[in-house]
C-alpha positions as CSV (number, residue, x, y, z in Angstrom):
1,X,-17.0,-22.7,28.1
2,X,-19.1,-19.1,26.2
3,X,-20.3,-19.5,22.3
4,X,-19.8,-16.6,20.9
5,X,-21.3,-15.3,17.8
6,X,-19.7,-15.1,14.5
7,X,-18.1,-12.6,13.1
8,X,-18.0,-10.7,9.7
9,X,-14.9,-9.2,8.6
10,X,-16.4,-5.3,6.9
11,X,-13.0,-3.2,5.1
12,X,-13.9,0.2,4.8
13,X,-11.1,1.5,2.8
14,X,-12.2,3.8,0.4
15,X,-9.5,5.3,-2.9
16,X,-9.8,8.8,-0.2
17,X,-7.8,6.5,2.6
18,X,-5.3,6.2,0.2
19,X,-4.9,8.8,-2.4
20,X,-2.0,10.5,-0.5
21,X,-0.2,7.4,-0.4
22,X,-0.5,6.9,-4.4
23,X,0.3,10.5,-5.4
24,X,3.7,9.4,-3.1
25,X,4.3,6.9,-5.1
26,X,4.1,8.0,-8.7
27,X,6.2,10.7,-7.4
28,X,9.0,8.2,-6.1
29,X,8.6,6.9,-9.7
30,X,8.5,10.3,-11.5
31,X,11.6,11.6,-9.3
32,X,14.1,7.8,-9.6
33,X,12.8,8.3,-13.6
34,X,14.1,11.8,-13.9
35,X,16.7,10.9,-12.1
36,X,17.5,7.8,-14.3
37,X,17.6,10.0,-17.1
38,X,19.8,13.1,-15.6
39,X,22.8,10.2,-15.6
40,X,21.9,8.2,-18.7
41,X,24.1,11.4,-20.6
42,X,27.2,10.8,-18.2
43,X,30.1,8.7,-19.1
44,X,29.0,6.0,-17.2
45,X,25.6,5.2,-17.5
46,X,24.8,1.9,-15.6
47,X,24.5,4.8,-12.5
48,X,21.3,5.9,-13.7
49,X,20.4,2.0,-14.6
50,X,21.9,1.4,-10.3
51,X,20.1,5.2,-9.3
52,X,16.4,4.4,-10.2
53,X,16.9,1.1,-8.7
54,X,17.9,2.1,-5.5
55,X,15.8,4.9,-5.4
56,X,12.8,2.3,-6.1
57,X,14.1,-0.8,-3.7
58,X,14.8,1.6,-0.6
59,X,11.6,3.4,-0.7
60,X,9.2,0.4,-1.8
61,X,9.1,-0.9,1.9
62,X,8.2,2.3,3.1
63,X,5.4,3.0,0.8
64,X,4.6,-0.7,1.4
65,X,3.8,-0.6,5.5
66,X,1.4,2.8,5.0
67,X,-0.3,1.3,2.8
68,X,-0.6,-2.4,4.5
69,X,-1.3,-0.6,7.7
70,X,-4.3,1.7,6.7
71,X,-5.6,-1.1,5.2
72,X,-6.2,-3.3,7.6
73,X,-6.2,-0.3,10.3
74,X,-10.0,0.3,8.0
75,X,-10.6,-3.7,8.7
76,X,-13.6,-3.9,11.2
77,X,-15.2,-7.3,12.9
78,X,-18.9,-7.0,13.2
79,X,-20.7,-9.8,15.1
80,X,-23.0,-11.2,12.6
81,X,-27.1,-11.1,13.4
82,X,-27.8,-14.7,13.2
83,X,-32.1,-16.0,13.0
84,X,-32.8,-18.6,14.4
85,X,-36.5,-19.4,12.6
86,X,-38.5,-23.4,13.4
87,X,-38.2,-25.2,10.8
């Protein structure tokens, strides 16, 4: 059996890596709110709530998938250098 060296987990994710995803999520929120406000003046304002809910619920899984895959792609496993010093 071979002994493996311990590994340290290091995340190299920066804000620049997720900046586009943050902007996309903000755009989705603003579009859904604009659609809700536009539909609020109609005779049935429940359509506004349903529209906002549909936009948010249908877009959230895709945006979360993009963020999680970006996060997982920036995790590195590096071997830890162990120093054996005699006591």
